C-alpha positions as CSV (number, residue, x, y, z in Angstrom):
1,Q,-80.8,-0.6,9.4
2,V,-81.8,0.7,6.0
3,Q,-82.9,-1.5,3.1
4,L,-82.6,-0.4,-0.5
5,V,-84.6,-2.2,-3.1
6,E,-83.9,-1.5,-6.8
7,S,-86.3,-2.5,-9.5
8,G,-87.3,-1.8,-13.1
9,G,-84.4,-3.4,-15.0
10,G,-84.9,-5.8,-17.8
11,L,-83.9,-6.7,-21.3
12,V,-84.4,-4.1,-24.0
13,Q,-83.1,-3.5,-27.5
14,A,-80.6,-0.7,-28.2
15,G,-82.5,2.6,-28.4
16,G,-85.1,1.4,-25.9
17,T,-86.0,2.8,-22.5
18,L,-86.3,1.6,-19.0
19,R,-87.3,3.3,-15.7
20,L,-85.4,2.2,-12.6
21,S,-86.8,2.7,-9.1
22,C,-85.1,2.4,-5.7
23,A,-87.2,2.3,-2.6
24,A,-85.6,3.0,0.8
25,S,-87.1,1.6,4.0
26,G,-86.2,0.7,7.5
27,N,-84.4,3.1,9.9
28,I,-84.3,6.1,7.6
29,R,-86.1,9.4,8.2
30,R,-85.4,11.0,4.9
31,L,-83.3,10.5,1.8
32,N,-79.9,12.0,1.8
33,E,-77.9,13.1,-1.3
34,M,-78.5,10.0,-3.4
35,A,-77.0,8.4,-6.5
36,W,-77.4,5.6,-9.0
37,Y,-74.4,3.4,-9.6
38,R,-73.7,0.6,-12.0
39,Q,-71.3,-2.3,-12.0
40,A,-70.4,-5.1,-14.3
41,P,-68.5,-8.3,-13.2
42,G,-64.8,-7.6,-12.7
43,R,-65.3,-3.8,-12.9
44,E,-65.5,-1.2,-10.2
45,R,-68.8,0.3,-9.3
46,E,-69.2,3.7,-11.0
47,L,-71.5,6.6,-10.4
48,V,-74.1,7.2,-13.1
49,A,-76.1,10.1,-11.7
50,A,-76.6,11.9,-8.4
51,I,-79.2,14.2,-6.9
52,T,-78.9,16.5,-3.9
53,T,-81.6,17.2,-1.3
54,T,-82.3,20.4,-3.2
55,R,-82.6,18.5,-6.4
56,H,-79.3,19.6,-8.0
57,K,-78.4,16.8,-10.5
58,L,-75.1,15.5,-11.6
59,Y,-74.5,13.0,-14.3
60,S,-71.5,11.0,-15.5
61,E,-70.5,11.3,-19.2
62,A,-72.2,7.9,-19.7
63,G,-75.6,9.1,-18.5
64,K,-75.6,12.7,-19.5
65,G,-78.4,13.6,-21.9
66,R,-80.0,10.1,-21.7
67,F,-80.7,9.5,-18.1
68,I,-82.8,11.6,-15.8
69,I,-82.4,11.2,-12.0
70,S,-85.3,12.2,-9.7
71,R,-86.5,11.6,-6.2
72,D,-89.7,11.4,-4.3
73,D,-88.9,12.3,-0.7
74,A,-92.4,11.5,0.6
75,R,-92.1,7.9,-0.8
76,K,-88.3,7.7,-0.1
77,T,-87.9,6.6,-3.6
78,L,-85.3,7.4,-6.2
79,Y,-85.9,7.1,-10.0
80,L,-83.8,6.8,-13.1
81,P,-85.6,6.8,-16.4
82,M,-83.1,5.8,-19.1
83,N,-83.5,6.6,-22.7
84,S,-81.6,5.7,-25.9
85,L,-80.1,2.7,-24.2
86,K,-76.9,1.3,-25.6
87,P,-75.3,-2.2,-25.3
88,E,-72.6,-0.6,-23.1
89,D,-75.2,0.3,-20.6
90,T,-75.6,-3.3,-19.7
91,D,-74.8,-3.6,-16.0
92,V,-76.3,-4.1,-12.6
93,Y,-77.7,-0.8,-11.3
94,Y,-77.7,0.2,-7.7
95,C,-78.8,3.1,-5.6
96,N,-77.2,4.4,-2.4
97,N,-76.1,7.6,-0.8
98,R,-73.7,9.6,-2.8
99,G,-71.1,9.1,-0.1
100,P,-68.9,9.0,1.7
101,Y,-71.1,7.0,4.0
102,F,-73.1,4.2,2.4
103,Y,-76.0,2.0,3.5
104,D,-75.7,-1.7,2.9
105,W,-76.0,-2.2,-0.8
106,G,-79.2,-3.8,-2.2
107,Q,-79.4,-6.5,-4.8
108,G,-79.4,-4.1,-7.7
109,T,-81.4,-4.5,-10.8
110,Q,-80.0,-6.0,-14.0
111,V,-80.2,-3.9,-17.2
112,T,-79.4,-5.7,-20.4
113,V,-79.3,-3.9,-23.7
114,S,-79.1,-6.0,-26.9
115,S,-77.7,-4.7,-30.1
């Protein structure tokens, strides 16, 4: 079994920055193609950014230009520095494989951006 633990969220003012981290542990030899997702209550989970094993990066329109996804394969850790945060970025953020196969979802990390 694989455990995903997200951290780094918090409460910031609009325009602020946060750096999310996601550590993978358990029965995992290496990170696959990974992604960050976010979800608010009553809404579907949406992909924010993805990174391949060769570090090709993909961003949603919401994250493009403000978020930077990166990975440390030795530490089995995924990162998401987020800049110029907006109130609409308020969500719970999760990491996982990009798909179609997903590990059990972690608890996520709450990001709250005040206006």
